[in-house]
MDAnalysis code that builds the backbone (N, CA, C; Angstrom):
import MDAnalysis as mda
import numpy as np

u = mda.Universe.empty(417, n_residues=139, atom_resindex=np.repeat(np.arange(139), 3), trajectory=True)
u.add_TopologyAttr("name", ["N", "CA", "C"] * 139)
u.add_TopologyAttr("resid", np.arange(1, 140))
u.add_TopologyAttr("resname", ["MET", "LYS", "SER", "PRO", "GLY", "ALA", "PRO", "SER", "ALA", "PRO", "SER", "ALA", "ARG", "SER", "GLY", "LEU", "SER", "ALA", "ILE", "GLY", "SER", "ALA", "TRP", "TRP", "TRP", "LEU", "ALA", "ALA", "GLY", "LEU", "TYR", "ALA", "LEU", "ALA", "ILE", "PHE", "LEU", "LEU", "ALA", "GLY", "GLN", "SER", "TYR", "PRO", "LEU", "GLY", "ILE", "LYS", "HIS", "MET", "PRO", "PHE", "LEU", "VAL", "ASP", "LYS", "ALA", "ILE", "HIS", "VAL", "LEU", "VAL", "TYR", "GLY", "ALA", "PHE", "SER", "ALA", "VAL", "LEU", "PHE", "ALA", "ALA", "LEU", "ARG", "HIS", "SER", "ARG", "PRO", "ARG", "THR", "PRO", "SER", "LEU", "VAL", "LEU", "ALA", "SER", "VAL", "ALA", "ALA", "VAL", "ILE", "ALA", "VAL", "LEU", "TYR", "GLY", "LEU", "SER", "ASP", "GLU", "TYR", "HIS", "GLN", "SER", "PHE", "ILE", "PRO", "PHE", "ARG", "ARG", "THR", "ASP", "ALA", "TYR", "ASP", "LEU", "ALA", "ALA", "ASN", "ALA", "VAL", "GLY", "ALA", "VAL", "VAL", "ALA", "GLN", "GLY", "LEU", "VAL", "LEU", "TRP", "SER", "GLY", "ARG", "GLY", "GLN"])
u.atoms.positions = np.array([
    [93.350, -154.318, -121.942],
    [93.648, -155.035, -120.716],
    [95.124, -154.850, -120.378],
    [95.409, -154.644, -119.121],
    [96.767, -154.412, -118.664],
    [97.455, -155.757, -118.465],
    [98.712, -155.823, -118.921],
    [99.456, -157.070, -118.734],
    [99.901, -157.172, -117.281],
    [100.076, -158.405, -116.778],
    [100.415, -158.591, -115.371],
    [101.737, -157.943, -114.962],
    [102.703, -157.815, -115.867],
    [104.003, -157.263, -115.517],
    [104.095, -155.757, -115.677],
    [103.058, -155.117, -116.204],
    [103.114, -153.680, -116.473],
    [103.020, -152.896, -115.159],
    [103.810, -151.852, -115.038],
    [103.723, -151.035, -113.820],
    [102.396, -150.291, -113.781],
    [101.878, -150.134, -112.596],
    [100.611, -149.426, -112.465],
    [100.871, -147.922, -112.463],
    [99.889, -147.185, -112.893],
    [99.989, -145.722, -112.916],
    [99.931, -145.206, -111.487],
    [100.633, -144.113, -111.215],
    [100.576, -143.561, -109.862],
    [99.166, -143.098, -109.536],
    [98.770, -143.294, -108.323],
    [97.424, -142.893, -107.918],
    [97.379, -141.385, -107.664],
    [96.184, -140.854, -107.654],
    [96.013, -139.428, -107.356],
    [96.499, -139.137, -105.934],
    [96.329, -140.097, -105.042],
    [96.752, -139.905, -103.652],
    [98.261, -139.724, -103.568],
    [99.030, -140.510, -104.340],
    [100.484, -140.369, -104.286],
    [100.902, -139.010, -104.842],
    [100.173, -138.486, -105.818],
    [100.466, -137.154, -106.348],
    [100.214, -136.079, -105.305],
    [99.104, -136.214, -104.571],
    [98.793, -135.257, -103.506],
    [99.816, -135.353, -102.382],
    [100.250, -136.571, -102.101],
    [101.259, -136.757, -101.056],
    [102.565, -136.090, -101.460],
    [102.943, -136.184, -102.714],
    [104.174, -135.552, -103.193],
    [104.067, -134.034, -103.095],
    [102.897, -133.489, -103.410],
    [102.699, -132.040, -103.302],
    [102.773, -131.621, -101.833],
    [102.107, -132.370, -100.961],
    [102.162, -132.076, -99.532],
    [103.578, -132.160, -99.008],
    [104.315, -133.156, -99.458],
    [105.708, -133.314, -99.037],
    [106.540, -132.116, -99.472],
    [106.364, -131.681, -100.703],
    [107.127, -130.533, -101.215],
    [106.825, -129.276, -100.403],
    [105.561, -129.071, -100.069],
    [105.191, -127.888, -99.286],
    [105.817, -127.931, -97.896],
    [105.808, -129.114, -97.267],
    [106.398, -129.215, -95.930],
    [107.905, -129.003, -95.984],
    [108.562, -129.524, -97.022],
    [110.014, -129.303, -97.138],
    [110.307, -127.830, -97.416],
    [109.458, -127.186, -98.204],
    [109.614, -125.748, -98.434],
    [109.467, -124.993, -97.111],
    [108.466, -125.364, -96.313],
    [108.268, -124.722, -95.006],
    [109.489, -124.935, -94.115],
    [110.042, -126.136, -94.098],
    [111.235, -126.421, -93.288],
    [112.424, -125.592, -93.767],
    [112.581, -125.484, -95.080],
    [113.674, -124.686, -95.630],
    [113.534, -123.210, -95.304],
    [112.312, -122.695, -95.406],
    [112.077, -121.286, -95.073],
    [112.281, -121.030, -93.578],
    [111.883, -121.981, -92.773],
    [112.086, -121.870, -91.327],
    [113.585, -121.815, -91.017],
    [114.349, -122.730, -91.634],
    [115.806, -122.751, -91.433],
    [116.432, -121.440, -91.920],
    [115.945, -120.923, -93.029],
    [116.456, -119.651, -93.546],
    [116.170, -118.512, -92.566],
    [114.981, -118.496, -91.998],
    [114.640, -117.446, -91.021],
    [115.565, -117.521, -89.805],
    [115.829, -118.730, -89.327],
    [116.756, -118.891, -88.202],
    [118.135, -118.367, -88.593],
    [118.596, -118.742, -89.768],
    [119.914, -118.323, -90.244],
    [120.010, -116.801, -90.336],
    [118.979, -116.167, -90.902],
    [118.999, -114.710, -91.069],
    [118.961, -113.989, -89.721],
    [118.162, -114.476, -88.793],
    [118.119, -113.851, -87.461],
    [119.439, -114.056, -86.721],
    [120.007, -115.233, -86.841],
    [121.286, -115.515, -86.169],
    [122.428, -114.705, -86.771],
    [122.251, -114.264, -88.004],
    [123.287, -113.488, -88.680],
    [123.275, -112.010, -88.336],
    [122.406, -111.611, -87.439],
    [122.326, -110.211, -87.025],
    [123.005, -110.042, -85.674],
    [123.727, -108.933, -85.531],
    [124.363, -108.666, -84.240],
    [123.320, -108.516, -83.140],
    [122.209, -107.876, -83.456],
    [121.118, -107.693, -82.501],
    [119.819, -108.104, -83.189],
    [119.466, -109.402, -83.120],
    [118.242, -109.860, -83.782],
    [117.019, -109.075, -83.327],
    [116.259, -108.615, -84.293],
    [115.048, -107.835, -84.058],
    [115.318, -106.579, -83.233],
    [116.573, -106.114, -83.255],
    [116.941, -104.893, -82.551],
    [117.084, -105.048, -81.045],
    [117.045, -106.270, -80.555],
    [117.130, -106.514, -79.110],
    [118.590, -106.712, -78.723],
    [119.093, -105.841, -77.837],
    [120.495, -105.916, -77.426],
    [120.706, -106.853, -76.254],
    [119.745, -106.965, -75.366],
    [119.885, -107.858, -74.225],
    [118.541, -108.486, -73.908],
    [118.583, -109.782, -73.638],
    [117.370, -110.501, -73.276],
    [117.658, -111.300, -72.003],
    [116.751, -111.332, -71.057],
    [116.988, -112.132, -69.859],
    [117.273, -113.597, -70.214],
    [118.149, -114.213, -69.446],
    [118.617, -115.570, -69.718],
    [117.469, -116.550, -69.961],
    [116.522, -116.620, -69.029],
    [115.436, -117.600, -69.155],
    [114.526, -117.310, -70.341],
    [114.310, -116.061, -70.654],
    [113.492, -115.701, -71.820],
    [114.207, -116.152, -73.092],
    [115.501, -115.884, -73.157],
    [116.300, -116.301, -74.314],
    [116.227, -117.810, -74.505],
    [116.383, -118.567, -73.432],
    [116.373, -120.035, -73.532],
    [114.982, -120.537, -73.897],
    [113.954, -119.906, -73.355],
    [112.582, -120.296, -73.699],
    [112.318, -120.075, -75.190],
    [112.825, -118.989, -75.731],
    [112.668, -118.726, -77.167],
    [113.372, -119.809, -77.980],
    [114.586, -120.190, -77.556],
    [115.296, -121.274, -78.247],
    [114.485, -122.572, -78.209],
    [113.935, -122.903, -77.060],
    [113.132, -124.121, -76.930],
    [111.951, -124.074, -77.892],
    [111.245, -122.954, -77.924],
    [110.064, -122.828, -78.790],
    [110.429, -122.849, -80.273],
    [111.461, -122.105, -80.642],
    [111.857, -122.025, -82.060],
    [112.305, -123.386, -82.576],
    [113.157, -124.058, -81.822],
    [113.654, -125.351, -82.296],
    [112.637, -126.467, -82.111],
    [111.731, -126.322, -81.160],
    [110.638, -127.274, -81.049],
    [109.726, -127.203, -82.267],
    [109.376, -125.996, -82.658],
    [108.529, -125.822, -83.844],
    [109.259, -126.266, -85.113],
    [110.553, -125.946, -85.208],
    [111.342, -126.374, -86.368],
    [111.349, -127.897, -86.459],
    [111.538, -128.544, -85.335],
    [111.540, -130.000, -85.287],
    [110.180, -130.566, -85.717],
    [109.104, -129.932, -85.303],
    [107.757, -130.391, -85.686],
    [107.533, -130.246, -87.187],
    [108.002, -129.151, -87.767],
    [107.881, -128.962, -89.217],
    [108.712, -130.019, -89.949],
    [109.903, -130.294, -89.440],
    [110.728, -131.348, -90.039],
    [110.029, -132.696, -89.964],
    [109.387, -132.979, -88.834],
    [108.655, -134.235, -88.710],
    [107.556, -134.328, -89.773],
    [106.811, -133.251, -89.964],
    [105.735, -133.257, -90.965],
    [106.298, -133.497, -92.361],
    [107.423, -132.868, -92.668],
    [108.041, -133.081, -93.982],
    [108.476, -134.534, -94.139],
    [109.081, -135.069, -93.112],
    [109.509, -136.473, -93.163],
    [108.313, -137.411, -93.253],
    [107.263, -137.149, -92.492],
    [106.066, -138.002, -92.504],
    [105.428, -138.026, -93.892],
    [105.379, -136.872, -94.543],
    [104.793, -136.824, -95.885],
    [105.702, -137.474, -96.923],
    [107.001, -137.448, -96.679],
    [107.949, -138.046, -97.615],
    [108.061, -139.559, -97.432],
    [107.931, -140.003, -96.198],
    [108.133, -141.412, -95.856],
    [106.950, -141.924, -95.028],
    [105.761, -142.005, -95.613],
    [104.566, -142.330, -94.825],
    [104.586, -143.710, -94.163],
    [105.386, -144.626, -94.678],
    [105.406, -145.983, -94.113],
    [106.497, -146.181, -93.052],
    [107.311, -145.175, -92.853],
    [108.381, -145.272, -91.856],
    [107.787, -145.094, -90.463],
    [108.212, -145.900, -89.496],
    [107.670, -145.769, -88.135],
    [107.864, -144.355, -87.571],
    [106.852, -143.906, -86.848],
    [106.868, -142.552, -86.299],
    [108.062, -142.298, -85.390],
    [108.456, -143.295, -84.608],
    [109.591, -143.114, -83.706],
    [110.873, -142.831, -84.488],
    [111.030, -143.485, -85.622],
    [112.203, -143.249, -86.469],
    [112.159, -141.827, -87.021],
    [111.009, -141.425, -87.534],
    [110.876, -140.077, -88.101],
    [111.084, -139.004, -87.026],
    [110.532, -139.235, -85.838],
    [110.695, -138.271, -84.748],
    [112.168, -138.153, -84.364],
    [112.851, -139.274, -84.318],
    [114.278, -139.257, -83.986],
    [115.077, -138.507, -85.031],
    [114.795, -138.770, -86.290],
    [115.503, -138.091, -87.383],
    [115.220, -136.592, -87.348],
    [113.964, -136.217, -87.149],
    [113.612, -134.792, -87.079],
    [114.345, -134.102, -85.944],
    [114.403, -134.748, -84.789],
    [115.094, -134.147, -83.646],
    [116.584, -134.016, -83.921],
    [117.184, -135.037, -84.505],
    [118.623, -134.989, -84.809],
    [118.926, -133.889, -85.821],
    [118.101, -133.779, -86.862],
    [118.315, -132.718, -87.860],
    [118.221, -131.347, -87.190],
    [117.215, -131.144, -86.354],
    [117.037, -129.849, -85.682],
    [118.228, -129.545, -84.774],
    [118.698, -130.537, -84.034],
    [119.835, -130.313, -83.132],
    [121.101, -130.015, -83.938],
    [121.323, -130.753, -85.013],
    [122.505, -130.485, -85.839],
    [122.430, -129.097, -86.481],
    [121.233, -128.698, -86.891],
    [121.078, -127.348, -87.441],
    [121.358, -126.306, -86.358],
    [120.893, -126.583, -85.128],
    [121.177, -125.688, -84.006],
    [122.670, -125.584, -83.744],
    [123.365, -126.696, -83.862],
    [124.820, -126.694, -83.697],
    [125.481, -125.839, -84.776],
    [125.039, -126.010, -86.012],
    [125.612, -125.202, -87.106],
    [125.270, -123.723, -86.929],
    [124.093, -123.454, -86.377],
    [123.679, -122.067, -86.127],
    [124.548, -121.430, -85.048],
    [124.856, -122.175, -84.007],
    [125.742, -121.651, -82.965],
    [127.132, -121.364, -83.532],
    [127.615, -122.228, -84.381],
    [128.912, -122.003, -85.024],
    [128.852, -120.750, -85.906],
    [127.774, -120.622, -86.662],
    [127.558, -119.470, -87.528],
    [127.618, -118.175, -86.713],
    [127.014, -118.182, -85.533],
    [126.988, -116.980, -84.699],
    [128.375, -116.562, -84.222],
    [129.308, -117.501, -84.196],
    [130.658, -117.164, -83.737],
    [131.356, -116.183, -84.681],
    [130.844, -116.022, -85.882],
    [131.417, -115.107, -86.865],
    [130.713, -113.749, -86.904],
    [129.668, -113.590, -86.115],
    [128.850, -112.375, -86.142],
    [129.296, -111.452, -85.010],
    [129.559, -110.169, -85.314],
    [129.957, -109.231, -84.258],
    [128.910, -109.183, -83.137],
    [129.387, -109.163, -81.912],
    [128.570, -109.093, -80.701],
    [127.764, -110.360, -80.421],
    [128.016, -111.413, -81.182],
    [127.353, -112.696, -80.934],
    [128.408, -113.698, -80.506],
    [127.969, -114.777, -79.901],
    [128.902, -115.814, -79.478],
    [128.221, -117.171, -79.530],
    [129.040, -118.202, -79.546],
    [128.537, -119.559, -79.456],
    [128.201, -119.826, -77.998],
    [127.054, -120.437, -77.751],
    [126.594, -120.635, -76.379],
    [126.085, -122.068, -76.208],
    [126.748, -122.819, -75.336],
    [126.339, -124.205, -75.081],
    [124.932, -124.275, -74.488],
    [124.544, -123.260, -73.716],
    [123.187, -123.241, -73.155],
    [122.139, -123.075, -74.261],
    [122.483, -122.291, -75.281],
    [121.560, -122.163, -76.417],
    [121.412, -123.509, -77.126],
    [122.530, -124.186, -77.341],
    [122.473, -125.500, -77.996],
    [121.651, -126.474, -77.159],
    [121.834, -126.447, -75.851],
    [121.046, -127.323, -74.973],
    [119.556, -126.988, -75.068],
    [119.228, -125.707, -75.093],
    [117.821, -125.297, -75.213],
    [117.250, -125.725, -76.563],
    [118.047, -125.624, -77.618],
    [117.608, -126.083, -78.939],
    [117.282, -127.576, -78.896],
    [118.172, -128.347, -78.270],
    [117.984, -129.797, -78.189],
    [116.752, -130.145, -77.353],
    [116.575, -129.451, -76.242],
    [115.394, -129.691, -75.401],
    [114.125, -129.418, -76.205],
    [114.096, -128.307, -76.921],
    [112.923, -127.982, -77.731],
    [112.638, -129.037, -78.780],
    [113.673, -129.478, -79.479],
    [113.498, -130.472, -80.540],
    [112.988, -131.798, -79.975],
    [113.577, -132.238, -78.885],
    [113.202, -133.531, -78.298],
    [111.811, -133.473, -77.669],
    [111.518, -132.414, -76.945],
    [110.193, -132.286, -76.324],
    [109.110, -132.216, -77.403],
    [109.366, -131.479, -78.463],
    [108.383, -131.388, -79.550],
    [108.105, -132.769, -80.143],
    [109.145, -133.564, -80.329],
    [108.932, -134.903, -80.891],
    [108.196, -135.802, -79.904],
    [108.485, -135.641, -78.627],
    [107.722, -136.381, -77.623],
    [106.243, -136.025, -77.683],
    [105.961, -134.741, -77.851],
    [104.565, -134.299, -77.955],
    [103.909, -134.820, -79.234],
    [104.659, -134.826, -80.327],
    [104.121, -135.355, -81.589],
    [103.752, -136.826, -81.416],
    [104.651, -137.596, -80.831],
    [104.391, -139.028, -80.637],
    [103.267, -139.261, -79.631],
    [103.280, -138.523, -78.541],
    [102.271, -138.673, -77.505],
    [100.873, -138.330, -78.022],
    [100.798, -137.277, -78.849],
    [99.493, -136.832, -79.349],
    [98.929, -137.735, -80.435],
    [99.783, -138.595, -80.975],
    [99.323, -139.469, -82.062],
    [99.360, -138.809, -83.416],
    [99.887, -137.582, -83.512],
    [99.958, -136.879, -84.779],
    [100.959, -137.540, -85.735],
    [101.795, -138.370, -85.199],
    [102.779, -139.046, -86.024],
    [102.229, -140.236, -86.768],
    [100.970, -140.583, -86.517],
    [100.395, -141.783, -87.148],
    [99.990, -141.529, -88.570],
])
């Protein structure tokens, strides 16, 4: 018989949640690494010039998806935290990473820091979190 003060053994569900959390954080880390490696190239994917709107749309999509992956990692790590808090944190992390990425690009030949890119990154991150909350996937 278990004594009343003895800690209970972790459930199988908490073990699965920890594994899921680790996988999502690994995905977020790999995503951030891919962004870093592409930003570190003078001509990412060999493309020397991209139309302005296409470039900004890519930023919106890349950082929107990054923000969604961050949300999933946070949700698996902190299942009891309100979705609005997690969405806000995910968006802030994505925007700050975008800021660091723009700074990183300032050291790469033929690349520059671009406020429009940072704005597109922020739009993508925030819109993605709005979609996560609206769809109910944050529950």
